[in-house]
N, C-alpha and C positions, 0 to 999 in steps of 0.2 A: 492243629490240635483236634482232637476228635471229641464231639460233644458226648454227654452223659447218654447211657443207653439203658435199655429197661432189661427185665430177666428175659424176654423175648431174645435179644441179641445176645445175651451172655449163653442161652441154651444152643442158638445157632452157632455161636462161636465154637462150643463145645463139640457140635456134629461135625463142623469142618475139621476140627484139630484131628478128631477121632477117625473120621471117614475119609479125609483128604478131599482134593478138589472135586466138585461135583461135576463140573464140565471141562473141557479143554479149553485153553486161552482163547482158541480161535473162534471158539463158538460165542464168547463174551465180548461185548464191546460197550462196558458202561464206565463211566468215570464218577469222581467223587470229590465233594468238599465237605469236611467236617463230617464224614462218615453219612452222607446223604447221596442218593442216586439223583444226580441232578438232569440225568436225560429222561428219566421216566416221567410219564404223565401222571398227573394226580389221580388217585384211585378213589372213588366214590363208594363207600359202604352205605347201603341203604336197606329198606325194608319193602316187600310185596305182600299186602297192599300197605300203601304209604299212608292211608287214611281208611276209616272204616267205621261201622256202627256194629255194635255186638251187644247181646243181651245177659244180663245178671245171671250167672251159673252156666253161660255157654262156654264151652273149651273151643280155641281157636287157635290157628298157626300163622306165625309171621315168618315168610321166608327171608333169609338175609342174603342180599344180593352184593356183588362187587362190578364195578365197570369203571373205565374200558379195560382192553387188554394190557397184561403186565406180566411179566416173568417174576413168580414169587417162590421162595424157599420155606417161609415161614410166617405165621400171621399171629396176633394176639389182638383180642378187642373185649372191651366190657360193654353189655347192653344194661342199660339203667332203666328200672321201673318202679312205680310206687306199689308197695304190697297192699297199701289201703285199698287199691283198685283191682289190683292184677296178681294172681298167684302164679307162680312159674311152676309148670307141671314137667317132672322128670320124664324123659323118654323111656320108654320099657326096657327092661333088663337086657332083652334080646338084641337092642340097638347098641350101635357104638357111640359111646360118649354117655352123659347123664342129662344136661339141660340143652346144650346146642348139639342139634343131630347133623352132622356133615351129609351133604348131599352127594351124588354120583361124582361130581367133578373133584370132592374133596375126599373119595372113598379110600386113598392111599396115605392120608394124612395121619399122622401118629399124634394122638392127643396128649398133652403134657399137663393142661388144667382144663376141667370141664366142670364148675361148680357154681354155686351162688353164694355171694358176698354180702354181708350187712354193712351198711354204712351209717356214719354217726348220725346223718341227718333223717334217719329212718328209711331211706330208699335202700334199693338192694340192686346188685350187679349180678348178671350172669357173666362168669369170667371163662374165656376160652383161649388157650395157648395151644398152636399145633404146629408141626414142621413135617416136611417131606424127608425122609431119610435116605442115604446112598445117593445115586446117580439119578436123582428125580426131582423135577420142578413142575409147578403148575403154571400154567398160562392162563390168567382169567381171561373172559370175552365180554362183550357188551352185555350187561343187565345178567351177568350169569348167577344163577342160584346156586350158593356155595352151600347150603342147609337150610333148617329151620328151628325154630323155638315155638314151645307150645305153652299157652297161657289160658288161665280160667278166670272170668270176670268175677269179682268179688262184690263190687257194688256199683251203683250207677253214679256218673260223673263224666268229666272229661279228662284225660291224662295221655301223656306221651311215653312212648318208649324210644329212647335215644342211645347212642354211642356215647359213652362217658370217656371212653379211650379207645383208639384204633391204631394200629401199627403193622407194617407189612416189612419184609426183609427179603433181598434177593440172594442168590448164590453166593454173591461175593461179600455178604454180611454188610449191605448197604441197604440203608432205610429208603424205601419207596413211599414217596409222599403220598399220603391219603387223608380223606375226610369223612365224616360221617353225617348222614340225613337222618331225622327221626319220623317215627310214624305217629300220627294224630289219631287219637281213638276217642269216640263218642259211646259210651256205655248207658244203656238204658234199661230199665226195670222190666222184668219178666211177671207173667202170672202163674208161673208154674211153681213147684216144692222149694221151699228155701230153708236154710239153716244160718242161724246168726249167733255171734259171741255178743253179749250185752253186759257191760259191767256196770254195777249198782254205783260205781263212783270213779271218775277219770282221773282224780288226782288221790294217790295213796301215799303212805308214809312209810319209810323204811323199817324194817323190822316188825312191821304188822301184817296180819293177814287180810285179805280182801276176796271177796267172791265174784264170779261172773256166772251169769247163766246162757246156756245154750238153748235158744229159742227155735222151735220148728214151726213152720207155717204153710199153707196151702197144700196139704198132703190129703191124699183119698186113698183108703184101703193100705196105709203104711203097715207092713207085716213085720220089717225089720228096718232098724236104725243105726248107724255107727258114725263115729267122728275120730278124727286125730288132730289135735291142736298142738302146733308148733310153737315154742316158747323160748326165750333165751335163758338158760340156766344160770348165766352168772349174774343175771339182774333179778331173776326170780325162782323161787322154789315152789313147784306144785306139790301140794299137801295131801289133796283127797278129791274125789268125785262123787257125787250124791245124785240119787233120781231125783227127777223133777216131778211136777204133778201131771205132765202130759206123757204118761208111760206108755210105751209101746209095747213091752212085753217083758220077758225075763231077762235081766241083767247078766250076760255072759262074758262081756270083756269089760275090764276095770283095771288098767295098768297104766303106770307112769315110769317114764324112762329119765331119770335126772341126768344123765350123761347126755344124751340126744336132746334133752329138752322136747319131750313128746308126752301129750296125754292121749290115751287110747279108751275108748268106751263105746259099747254097744248093747243094744237090747234087740231079743226076737219074740215073738209069738213061738209057740210050740202046736203042732198038730194042724188039721184042716180047719181052720177058723179064719175070718176076715179081719183085716187090719183095721187100723184106727182112722179117722179122718178129723181135719180141723187144725187147730194150733194150740200151742202152748211151751211152757218151759220142760223141755226133755231132761236136763241134768243143769246141776251146779257144780263148778270147778272152784276149789280154794287155792288160792297163791299166797305166797308171802313174799314180800318186796325185800330185797337184799341189798341194792344199791340207791343213792340218793341222785337226783337231778340227772335223771335219764328219762328219756321216752321209750318204751318198749312195745313191741308188737305181739298180739296174739292173734294168729291165723290159721285157718284150717289147712292142712296139708293134704291135698288130694293123694290116696294110695289105692284107688279105686272105686268101685261104685259104693254109695253111703246108703242109699234107701231101696229097699225091695218091697213089691206088692206081694199079695197073698198067693200069685201065681209063681213066685220065684223069679218074676222079671224085674231087671233095674229100673228105676225111675231116671228119665234122662234130664239133663240140664238143671240140675240142683243149683240154686243159688246160694252162694256162700258169702257171708260178710264177717271181718274180722274187726278188732278193736285195738284200740291205741290205750295204753296206760302210762300215765305221768307220774314217776315217782319223784318226790319231792320232800326235801327235809326242813319242813316247817310244822306249826304246831298242828295237833291231831286229836281227835276225840274218838273212841271206839267203845265198844260195850255190847250188851245183849237187853233186848227187850222180851219178857215173857208174859204169859198169860195164865194163871193159876189153874192147874188141874187140866192143862190142854197139852196134848203131844207136840214136842217143839217142833215138828214138821209143820204145824199150824201157824207158827211164828212168823211165816215169811210173808213179806209184804206191808208190813207195819210202817206207816210214814214217819220220816224223821226229819226234823227241821233243828238247825244249829243256829242261835241268835246269840248277839247282834252280828249279822254279816251282811256284805254289800258287795255283789248281789246276794240273796238270800241263798244259803246253802241248804240244800234237801237231797235226801237219799231215801232207801227203803232198806228194810232188814231182808238178810238172806236166811237160808237154813239155820234153825236154832236161835233165831231173832238175833243174829249177829249185823252190827253196822258199823261203818267207819265214815268218818268224815275228816279229811286232811287238807293241807294247804292253808290253814289257818295263820292269821298273823298274830303275835302275841298280844293276849287279851283274855277276858274271862268271858265265857260262855255257858248257856245253858242249853239243854236238850229236851225238845218237846216230840213226844211220841202220841200219834191218832191213829186210831182204827174206828171205822163204822161199827157202832154197837157197843162202845167200850167208853170208860170216861177218859178224857184227854188227860195224860199226865206229864209232867215237866219236871226238870231236876232242879237243884239249887245252881248258882253259879260256880264254874270251876275255872282256874286258870290254866292257860294253854300255852305252852312255849316250845320252841325248836329244840328237837332231841327229848322232849318229856311229853309222851302221849298221856292223856288222861283217859281213865276206864269210867265210864258213867252207865249204870245199869238201871232199868226201870222195869215196873211190873204193872200191867194193864188189869183193870177191874171191869168185867161185863155186867152189862144191864143197862147202860144209857141209850136204848135203841130210838129214842126220839131225839137224840144229840141235843139236849138243852142243858148239859153240864151238871146234872144231878140224877140219882137213881131213886126213883120214887113209884107210887101206884100206877102212873100213867104207863110205865114201861111194862110192868107186870100186865096191866090189862090189853096192851098191844100184842103180847105174846099168847094171852089166854084166848083172844078172839080166834086165832087160827091155829088153835091146839091140834095136834096130830097131821098137821098140813105144813107146807113150806112154800108159801106164795112166791112166784117169781119176782126179782128184786129184793126180797127180804131174807136173802141166804144168811145175813148176819144175825138174824133171830136164832139160828141154830148154833147155840154154844158149844155142843158136844160132838158137833160134825157127824150126825146120823140121819140127815136128810129130812128131819122133822122136828118140828116144836113139841117136846115132851116135857115131863115133871122136872127132869134134871136141869132144863133151860130155866124153867121158873123157878127152882130152888136157888140156883146160882144167883138170879137176880134178887132174890130176897136176902141171901147172905150178904150183898153189897148195899142192902137198903139205906136210903139216905146218905149216902156216900156223894161227895160234891167233888169238882175240879176246883182246886184253888190255885189261882196264879201265883208264881214268885215274885 
């Protein structure tokens, strides 16, 4: 009785049927029970290095090894990794294969599968299937490097790269016993440029939009920047990309590929000018959740250099950090918070608290003042919106239940610059003293965002005079 075999065995059998015997019988002395080569030594799959320390943003290679010597006709393996910590980097288009690059001992192997698979637990596999065609086999040697895989470090921590599946077949379609050993990696933070995906809410409701910000940090003389975010199009729909407050230059790339699940965005300066330095939100990306009870990943997909300085030189070792989003079919509250007579771009970053919740559920608004708080138990909740310089506002209590998201919108009133829950003469005096100026730390005095305290700021306080915060 022959035991069950994988697609590797099926593929190899097809090769034998089509091409005939690979070797004369006198050259082969193998016996079998249940389709297993019992005379073969167990072959170890491994990595070089088997352990190491790498920096966030660094791109590195792991060599795939096999030992000891064994006669091989075909091979299949899956290399498992955590996309929260590592991003698999495709080999260049000129190389053979996509994610596993066969080395010189495997130069004649025919690749059947060479791709990345997503697993239900959030991990990913690099899946390789290959075989030698015609009267050709490969004899492995001790610690022989059969190829390499390239990764880029996403964030700091500890993680393993391991073989979740490995299988070898000899020229008689008998399995050669094999086993895999992992690589243990330590990932440390660097002090170079970085780009991160930051979600305003880790739990989102199906059918609702949510926003993530793309944050750039530790850059000097940044002349051009771009990113490609990979997402699962079955679980999410990408809606739009909007410019953030940390603008590098003119937006020239703004594309969404709903089939491949790829968001591409880029900005560049024009002409002989210096780049920007510092940190901030480079862009906002709006997604819509499609399915419930799923953890989905948002990761940068390296397709080339992402940052360039004003000389045109690419910035090296850009640290990349993705995000996980949990789509959960529970209660949800969403809406917008506006500030009267203010451009909606300035509605970003308003603090939102939903009560009663334990632990307290907090978030912040994105572009247009949009917010969402999901994963709520069936209950009645109120929404509290706060921003320095404005009266605190809160809603009435609204019932929230599974499958019935509640829309709650609020408007903030400007003028409570001393944060005592009432707009009065003390607030007007505070602005009058610094008229035509804008002291450091008092940026919230500037209602109309023109970098100084002027008459329009004072008038808007007067319009809200004697307004008070009234708890619900």
